C-alpha positions in Angstrom: -16.7 -49.9 -40.3 -14.7 -52.6 -42.0 -13.1 -50.2 -44.4 -11.4 -48.3 -41.6 -9.6 -51.5 -40.5 -7.9 -52.3 -43.8 -4.8 -50.2 -43.1 -4.1 -52.1 -39.9 -4.7 -55.4 -41.7 -2.2 -54.6 -44.4 0.4 -53.6 -41.8 0.0 -56.9 -39.9 0.0 -58.9 -43.2 3.4 -57.4 -44.2 5.0 -58.7 -41.0 3.5 -62.1 -41.3 5.6 -65.1 -42.2 5.3 -68.7 -41.3 5.3 -68.1 -37.6 2.2 -68.1 -35.3 0.4 -64.9 -34.5 1.1 -63.4 -31.1 -0.8 -60.8 -29.1 1.7 -58.1 -30.0 1.1 -58.8 -33.7 -2.6 -58.0 -33.5 -2.5 -55.1 -31.0 -2.9 -52.6 -33.8 -5.9 -54.4 -35.3 -7.6 -54.6 -31.9 -7.0 -50.9 -31.3 -8.4 -49.9 -34.7 -11.3 -52.3 -34.2 -12.2 -50.7 -30.9 -12.1 -47.2 -32.4 -14.3 -48.2 -35.3 -16.8 -49.9 -33.0 -17.0 -46.8 -30.7 -17.6 -44.6 -33.8 -20.4 -47.0 -34.8 -22.1 -46.5 -31.4 -21.4 -50.0 -30.2 -21.6 -50.3 -26.4 -18.3 -50.7 -24.5 -19.2 -54.1 -23.0 -20.1 -55.4 -26.5 -16.8 -54.1 -27.9 -14.9 -56.0 -25.1 -16.6 -59.2 -26.0 -16.0 -58.9 -29.7 -12.3 -58.1 -29.1 -11.9 -61.0 -26.7 -13.4 -63.5 -29.2 -11.4 -62.1 -32.1 -8.2 -62.4 -30.0 -9.0 -66.0 -29.2 -9.4 -66.8 -32.9 -6.2 -65.0 -34.0 -3.6 -65.7 -31.4 -1.7 -68.9 -32.1 -3.0 -69.3 -35.6 -1.1 -69.4 -38.9 -2.8 -67.5 -41.7 -1.4 -66.8 -45.2 -0.7 -63.1 -45.3 -2.6 -62.9 -48.6 -5.7 -64.2 -46.9 -5.3 -62.4 -43.6 -7.8 -59.6 -44.3 -10.4 -62.2 -45.5 -9.8 -64.3 -42.4 -10.3 -61.4 -39.9 -13.4 -60.2 -41.8 -15.0 -63.6 -41.7 -14.1 -64.0 -38.0 -15.8 -60.7 -37.2 -18.9 -61.6 -39.2 -19.1 -64.9 -37.4 -18.8 -63.2 -34.0 -21.4 -60.5 -34.7 -23.7 -63.0 -36.3 -23.5 -65.2 -33.2 -24.5 -62.2 -31.0 -27.7 -61.9 -33.0 -28.4 -65.6 -33.0 -28.0 -65.8 -29.3 -31.0 -63.3 -28.9 -33.2 -65.7 -30.8 -36.0 -64.8 -33.2 -39.7 -64.1 -32.7 -42.6 -64.8 -35.2 -45.1 -62.2 -34.0 -47.7 -63.1 -36.7 -47.6 -66.8 -35.6 -48.0 -65.8 -32.0 -51.1 -63.8 -32.8 -52.5 -66.6 -34.9 -51.9 -69.1 -32.1 -54.0 -67.0 -29.7 -57.0 -66.5 -32.1 -58.7 -69.6 -30.7 -58.7 -67.9 -27.2 -61.4 -65.5 -26.2 -58.7 -63.0 -25.1 -57.1 -60.6 -27.6 -53.4 -60.5 -28.2 -52.2 -57.4 -26.4 -49.0 -55.5 -27.5 -47.6 -52.7 -25.3 -45.4 -50.0 -26.8 -42.8 -48.2 -24.7 -40.0 -45.7 -25.3 -39.0 -42.1 -24.8 -40.4 -39.0 -26.5 -39.5 -38.3 -30.1 -38.4 -41.7 -31.2 -41.3 -42.4 -33.5 -43.2 -44.7 -31.1 -46.7 -43.7 -32.1 -45.9 -43.8 -35.8 -44.3 -47.2 -35.4 -47.5 -48.4 -33.6 -49.6 -47.2 -36.6 -47.2 -48.9 -39.0 -47.5 -52.2 -37.2 -51.3 -51.8 -37.0 -51.3 -51.4 -40.8 -49.1 -54.5 -41.2 -51.5 -56.5 -39.0 -54.5 -55.3 -40.9 -52.9 -56.4 -44.2 -52.2 -59.8 -42.6 -56.0 -60.1 -42.0 -55.9 -59.5 -38.3 -58.5 -57.2 -36.7 -57.0 -54.4 -34.6 -58.1 -51.9 -31.9 -55.8 -49.1 -30.6 -55.7 -47.8 -27.0 -54.7 -44.1 -26.6 -53.1 -44.6 -23.3 -50.8 -41.6 -23.7 -52.9 -39.2 -21.7 -49.9 -37.1 -20.6 -48.5 -35.4 -23.8 -50.5 -32.6 -25.4 -51.7 -33.6 -28.8 -51.0 -37.3 -28.3 -54.7 -38.4 -28.6 -55.2 -36.2 -31.7 -52.1 -37.7 -33.3 -53.1 -41.3 -32.8 -56.7 -40.5 -33.9 -55.3 -39.1 -37.2 -53.6 -42.4 -37.8 -56.6 -44.5 -36.9 -58.8 -42.4 -39.2 -56.4 -42.9 -42.1 -56.2 -46.7 -41.4 -59.9 -47.1 -40.7 -59.2 -48.6 -37.3 -61.1 -48.4 -34.0 -59.6 -46.1 -31.3 -60.4 -46.3 -27.6 -59.6 -43.0 -25.9 -60.5 -40.9 -22.8 -59.6 -37.3 -21.7 -56.2 -36.0 -21.0 -55.2 -36.7 -17.5 -57.1 -40.0 -17.4 -55.6 -43.1 -15.9 -53.6 -44.8 -18.8 -54.2 -48.2 -17.3 -58.0 -47.6 -17.4 -57.8 -46.7 -21.1 -55.9 -49.8 -21.8 -58.4 -51.9 -19.9 -61.3 -50.4 -21.8 -59.6 -51.2 -25.1 -59.2 -54.9 -24.0 -62.8 -55.1 -22.9 -63.9 -53.7 -26.3 -61.8 -56.2 -28.1 -63.2 -59.1 -26.2 -66.8 -58.1 -26.7 -66.2 -57.5 -30.5 -63.9 -60.5 -31.0 -61.0 -58.4 -32.2 -57.7 -60.1 -32.6 -55.2 -57.5 -31.4 -55.0 -54.6 -29.0 -52.1 -52.1 -29.5 -51.5 -49.9 -26.5 -49.8 -46.5 -27.0 -48.1 -45.1 -23.9 -46.6 -41.7 -23.0 -43.0 -41.3 -24.0 -40.9 -41.0 -20.9 -37.3 -40.7 -20.0 -35.9 -43.9 -18.5 -35.0 -41.8 -15.4 -38.6 -40.7 -14.8 -39.6 -42.8 -11.8 -43.3 -41.9 -11.8 -43.8 -42.6 -15.5 -41.9 -45.8 -15.3 -44.2 -46.9 -12.4 -47.1 -46.0 -14.6 -45.9 -48.5 -17.2 -45.6 -51.1 -14.5 -49.3 -50.4 -13.5 -50.5 -50.8 -17.1 -48.6 -54.1 -17.3 -50.2 -55.4 -14.1 -53.7 -54.4 -15.3 -53.9 -55.7 -18.9 -51.0 -58.2 -18.8 -49.7 -57.7 -22.3 -48.6 -60.7 -24.3 -45.8 -58.7 -26.0 -43.9 -55.6 -25.1 -42.0 -53.6 -27.7 -39.3 -51.0 -27.1 -39.1 -48.3 -29.8 -35.7 -46.6 -30.1 -34.1 -44.1 -32.5 -31.2 -45.9 -34.3 -29.5 -42.5 -34.9 -29.3 -41.7 -31.2 -26.5 -44.3 -30.8 -25.4 -45.0 -27.2 -28.4 -43.0 -25.8 -30.7 -45.5 -27.4 -28.7 -48.3 -25.9 -28.9 -46.8 -22.4 -32.6 -46.2 -22.8 -33.1 -49.9 -23.8 -31.1 -51.1 -20.9 -33.2 -49.0 -18.4 -36.5 -49.9 -19.9 -35.6 -53.6 -20.0 -34.8 -53.5 -16.3 -38.2 -52.0 -15.5 -40.5 -53.5 -18.2 -38.7 -56.6 -19.5 -39.7 -55.9 -23.1 -39.6 -58.7 -25.6 -38.2 -57.1 -28.7 -37.3 -53.7 -30.3 -38.3 -51.6 -33.2 -35.5 -49.2 -34.4 -36.7 -46.2 -36.3 -34.8 -44.1 -38.9 -32.7 -47.2 -39.9 -32.6 -46.1 -43.5 -30.4 -43.1 -42.4 -28.1 -45.2 -40.2 -25.2 -47.1 -41.9 -23.3 -47.8 -38.7 -25.6 -50.3 -37.1 -24.1 -50.0 -33.6 -27.5 -49.4 -31.8 -29.0 -52.7 -33.1 -26.0 -54.7 -32.2 -25.7 -53.2 -28.7 -29.4 -53.5 -27.9 -29.5 -57.1 -28.9 -26.4 -57.9 -26.7 -27.3 -55.7 -23.7 -31.0 -56.9 -23.4 -30.7 -60.4 -25.0 -33.8 -59.5 -27.1 -34.1 -59.4 -30.9 -34.7 -56.4 -33.1 -38.2 -57.2 -34.5 -38.7 -54.4 -37.1 -36.9 -51.4 -38.5 -38.4 -48.2 -39.8 -37.1 -47.2 -43.2 -39.3 -44.3 -44.2 -42.4 -42.2 -43.5 -45.1 -44.3 -45.2 -47.2 -46.9 -43.4 -45.5 -49.7 -45.5 -42.1 -48.6 -44.4 -41.8 -51.1 -41.5 -39.6 -54.0 -42.5 -38.6 -57.1 -40.5 -35.0 -56.9 -39.2 -32.7 -59.1 -41.3 -29.4 -60.1 -39.9 -27.8 -60.7 -43.4 -28.8 -57.2 -44.6 -27.3 -55.7 -41.4 -24.0 -57.5 -42.0 -24.0 -56.5 -45.6 -24.5 -52.9 -44.6 -21.6 -53.0 -42.1 -19.1 -55.2 -43.9 -20.1 -54.7 -47.6 -21.0 -58.4 -47.9 -22.4 -61.0 -45.5 -21.4 -63.9 -47.7 -18.6 -65.5 -45.8 -16.3 -67.7 -47.8 -14.7 -70.7 -46.0 -12.4 -69.4 -43.4 -8.8 -70.1 -44.2 -7.4 -73.1 -42.4 -5.5 -72.2 -39.2 -3.5 -75.5 -39.2 -0.3 -75.8 -41.2 -0.5 -78.2 -44.1 1.0 -81.6 -43.2 3.7 -82.6 -45.7 3.3 -86.0 -47.3 6.1 -88.6 -47.6 8.3 -88.0 -50.6 7.5 -91.5 -52.1 3.8 -90.8 -51.8 4.3 -87.4 -53.5 6.2 -89.1 -56.3 3.5 -91.7 -56.8 0.8 -89.0 -56.9 2.9 -87.1 -59.4 3.3 -90.2 -61.7 -0.5 -90.8 -61.4 -1.2 -87.2 -62.3 1.1 -87.3 -65.3 -0.6 -90.5 -66.5 -4.0 -88.9 -66.3 -2.7 -85.9 -68.2 -1.3 -88.2 -71.0 -4.5 -90.2 -71.2 -6.5 -87.0 -71.5 -4.3 -85.7 -74.2 -4.7 -88.9 -76.2 -8.4 -88.6 -76.1 -8.3 -85.1 -77.6 -8.5 -85.2 -81.4 -5.9 -83.3 -83.1 -7.3 -80.8 -85.5 -6.6 -81.4 -89.2 -3.8 -79.2 -90.6 -5.0 -76.5 -92.8 -3.3 -76.9 -96.3 -1.1 -74.1 -97.2 -1.8 -72.3 -100.4 1.0 -72.7 -102.9 2.4 -69.4 -104.0 2.5 -69.1 -107.7 5.6 -67.4 -109.1 4.9 -63.9 -110.0 5.0 -63.1 -113.7 7.5 -60.4 -114.6 5.9 -57.1 -115.1 5.1 -56.2 -118.7 7.2 -53.5 -120.0 5.5 -50.3 -120.3 5.2 -49.0 -123.8 7.5 -46.0 -124.5 5.5 -42.9 -125.0 5.4 -41.9 -128.7 6.8 -38.4 -129.4 4.2 -36.0 -130.2 4.4 -34.8 -133.8 5.7 -31.3 -134.1 3.2 -28.9 -135.7 4.1 -27.9 -139.3 5.0 -24.3 -139.7 2.3 -22.4 -141.4 3.3 -20.7 -144.7 3.7 -17.0 -144.4 1.1 -15.2 -146.6 2.6 -13.7 -149.7 2.3 -9.9 -150.0 -0.2 -8.8 -152.6 1.5 -7.0 -155.5 0.9 -3.3 -155.5 -0.8 -2.0 -158.7 1.4 0.0 -160.9 0.3 3.6 -161.4 -1.2 4.3 -164.8 0.5 7.0 -166.9 -1.4 10.2 -167.0 -2.5 11.2 -170.6 -0.6 14.0 -172.2 -2.5 17.0 -173.1 
């Protein structure tokens, strides 16, 4: 989200001087911010609040144009971080521990629409509680959807947990009550109640949730939403919170969502925290929601450096500046005296080069003596033939 705002930051920074920022100077930033937040599935009412707070921080301030982008980024991080802080935090494990001394089990009710991963999230939380040494029983109170009981039974078999179930069409409130009675008689710490997924507009099913709440009086109610559904999830959370008053949320498929708008909007609209996020298909893939990780995902870094000062620097009297300059120069001189000068490295004396020895002239090669020509052998004189 923050990357899309950089162009508008640079445009405003170019026009900045020593004057104070006015509303017309930041109109482009506020417009681009609104577009980016809408694309990130942030609810309109949340966008209006963020824009209003950012406008308050910027108008009338003086910011160095080289630090303008950093200032706006830190301001946004502070505003969004404050929205999460206002919803508070909940330590579910501590709440369960505190009730262990009571004869009553700690009851957690799950609500949400179909297809959001509600039953799987319940199984993941049951696994987490078991690893934390809490005993758990699960109530299959979704008696409406075909295959729902078989699905939750598959999870309990894998996790080696007790399941309390009845037939399809049974009263969900009766199933939840049976699970609570079983937990009390067997001194089990937690009861997790799975309910039928329902649209927030289904009046009959929403009344059914209200009946379960009246019968078993859950200690904690969790809304499960799909983080990829964007504003639909926000609207669902808003409707469910009006009917059920849930205490916290679990957002599924968060590993595939880099926008983060659903989490921010649900926290603001319902004033309840996001408790866990689903980050995969395994039972261990349920992680506590971390505000700093969220901010790092959205802005690239949640580490906020000190916000640049909005007030102009107050110039000091000239005499005071001179005195400070003299003091600084004295300190520099004293420091320089303390530093030992390195010993000079003696230079090597260059010896005069001896003249090059004359090269001996090459001796002429002796000419080969001519070989004497061989003398011709004398021919023998013919002997006189004898006379007859």
